[in-house]
Structure formats: C-alpha cells, structure tokens
C-alpha positions, -999 to +999 in steps of 0.1 A: +380-531-445+371-496-438+357-490-400+319-478-397+327-444-390+349-442-419+320-458-445+296-434-426+318-405-436+316-416-473+280-421-470+277-383-459+300-376-489+286-392-516+250-375-504+266-342-504+284-347-540+249-354-557+227-328-539+232-302-568+211-329-592+183-337-571+164-305-576+167-316-615+151-353-603+127-334-584+115-309-611+114-342-634+093-362-611+067-334-605+059-338-641+062-372-654+065-396-620+047-381-589+052-411-571+088-405-572+089-371-555+111-370-523+143-355-535+142-323-523+107-325-506+092-341-476+065-367-487+039-384-465+024-419-469-011-413-489-005-374-493-017-358-528+009-356-556+009-338-587-017-312-581+005-284-598+003-309-633-021-297-658-017-321-687-010-356-683+010-360-717+042-362-699+032-394-679+014-413-705+047-406-723+072-420-700+047-448-693+051-457-734+088-457-735+089-477-703+067-502-716+082-500-751+120-508-733+107-534-709+092-551-741+126-548-759+145-560-731+121-589-718+101-597-746+070-623-735+077-658-743+108-657-754+144-663-736+162-628-734+193-638-715+220-667-722+249-678-699+280-684-716+318-689-704+345-661-711+364-687-732+337-702-750+342-743-733+306-749-743+312-748-781+331-777-778+322-795-747+286-810-745+284-810-709+293-776-703+271-767-723+242-788-709+253-773-675+248-737-690+217-745-704+203-763-670+215-728-653+196-706-675+166-721-666+172-724-629+177-685-630+146-677-656+127-700-625+141-678-599+130-646-616+096-658-625+088-668-589+064-642-579+078-637-543+111-628-565+093-597-574+111-596-606+086-584-629+074-553-606+110-543-598+121-539-639+092-524-648+095-496-616+132-496-630+122-491-666+100-463-656+128-447-636+152-449-666+126-433-690+122-409-665+154-400-649+178-415-673+187-437-646+175-468-624+187-491-594+174-523-587+191-542-559+191-577-560+193-599-524+175-631-508+142-630-496+139-627-458+129-665-454+161-673-478+139-696-501+152-672-531+160-640-546+143-605-539+144-575-566+136-543-553+141-515-574+153-485-555+139-450-552+174-428-565+164-404-538+177-435-514+209-450-535+242-435-548+270-452-571+303-444-570+326-452-600+366-456-601+388-438-632+376-466-654+339-458-649+332-491-629+314-492-602+330-496-569+306-489-541+268-488-540+251-470-510+216-477-502+195-458-476+173-482-451+144-465-428+139-490-401+119-493-370+141-507-341+126-543-344+130-544-377+169-533-374+173-560-347+155-587-367+184-579-397+216-570-377+212-581-346+203-562-313+238-554-304+245-538-335+216-515-341+230-488-317+222-467-287+191-450-297+176-480-315+179-501-284+163-475-264+131-476-287+131-516-288+130-512-248+100-489-250+083-512-274+083-485-302+075-497-337+065-463-352+098-444-351+123-449-380+158-446-380+181-437-410+206-471-420+233-472-448+235-503-465+269-505-483+282-527-506+318-525-514+341-540-542+363-570-532+396-555-524+415-589-535+396-587-567+370-612-581+373-645-575+368-670-604+336-684-608+332-718-597+305-745-585+307-781-574+283-792-601+304-775-629+316-801-658+351-807-650+355-784-626+358-753-646+369-722-638+360-699-669+337-675-651+302-676-667+282-648-677+248-637-690+247-624-724+218-606-733+220-586-770+188-567-765+201-555-732+233-544-744+216-523-773+191-506-754+200-501-719+219-469-711+252-470-692+242-449-664+209-478-660+231-510-662+257-494-641+234-483-610+214-512-613+238-536-611+255-533-578+292-538-576+298-577-564+317-577-526+309-574-492+281-554-477+281-535-442+249-521-426+262-488-407+234-470-385+228-435-380+211-419-351 
C-alpha cells in the first residue's frame, strides 16, 4: 500500500497531466454549461455566469441530448438492468435465478430511494457526458450508513488513471472540507496540523483541500460471494444492460465507475 506522501505525489502528477485539457473544458462549459465553470477560473457561490453567451441554443441542444441519453439508458417504468452470473448458472438453477431476481429488486429499491439521489446524479452525469464527453459518478454510503449515496462529481475535481489495457486503476477525487467536516469523516488525529488548529479555534468557514483516492486491489478481485447466495456459488454476478452498453461512451463509463479497491484520504495543507 503506497504511503500518504506517495499518494499525494500521484495526486499532484495526475492533476498536472490533465492541465492542458482544462482550458478546453472551460471553453465548453462557458458555452453550454455555465454551472460547470471552474476548470481554470475561480468561481464564487452565487456569482453570475455565462454573461458572455449571446445564444441559448447550445445549452438547449446539450440538455436535449442529455435527456435523450437518460431516456435510452434508464427508461421510465421499465427494468433497465439485469444481474447475471458469468457462467449463466441461473439458466439451469431455479434457486439461483430467483436469488438474482431478488437482488435486482433490492438494487432497484436502493436506487429509487430519494435519499440515494440516484436520479439527480445520473441526470447531471448525462449532461456532463453530452457537454464534455465524460462524466463521473461516485457511489458510496450515506452518512447515516442507511443506504447508498450517488454523487455526480464536477470533472474539475476528479481524475482517473488507466493501466495499459485501458482499465481504471486509480480514482482521485478532490474534496474541500472544513475542519469539523474533516474531523467527522477522518478522525481528529488524521486531519493534519492546520486543520486541528482551525478546529481548536472553532473555524467552520475555512475549507482545506483533501484528496480521496481509490486504488485497485493489488491482490486482484476477490470472488463475489454472499451468505444468501444459493449453493454458496462463487461465480461473480455482474449487471447486464444492453442499452447502457450501446449508448454510453468508453470515457463516460470508465470515469463513472471507480475501480473497486481500498480508499485512502490524504489531506493537503
């Protein structure tokens, strides 16, 4: 496992490697998505954006494409994903088929929960994909550990590193947290000297930069098992969505699905 210093060096390197593209993203945002400005400019909350635009047609076109993409990938009132095993055990094992069907229902219920913010996150990601050709959704647990939480990340705050086969091997996410927020997430002992000083002074406004880094498991992917799985099958189950496979771009799908692995939060400052 790399040390925190090694991770911060990787974080700085991947940010610098994409810097030449940030101006292109900023230009696209200025024309089609003023709410996504900030790749190269400093934006304040409530600041007016898009004053240089003279025509709303690009924004309308991007929104129309995003809505159409969302409708194709996730049609309302229809089941748009399926869970199956790689070796198709469910074709001959009714118990396995029933278990996978129950897993589909549980997954759908988790995503339909308003607290999961699934619809909001996927809608924002559809728009990012239409404008920038890429999108990022981070999936984690809610603060109360009561279920999943889907968050569409601003592309200025996320970076993905790929291996030689084009598979994601590391996901970097920049977070701006106040000292109390950092202490609640990481523990006071792990937030850094400057953050501890702000915490002692009850500073709830100053935000510090933290890096949330997810790495692929070095020992490889473990077999997917479940205590409730029929027969104790070790065949990995995977979601199958023909619509998603045909409609999503490689850049969007790879950036939107962080690699499974360990997560490490490293603070800057």
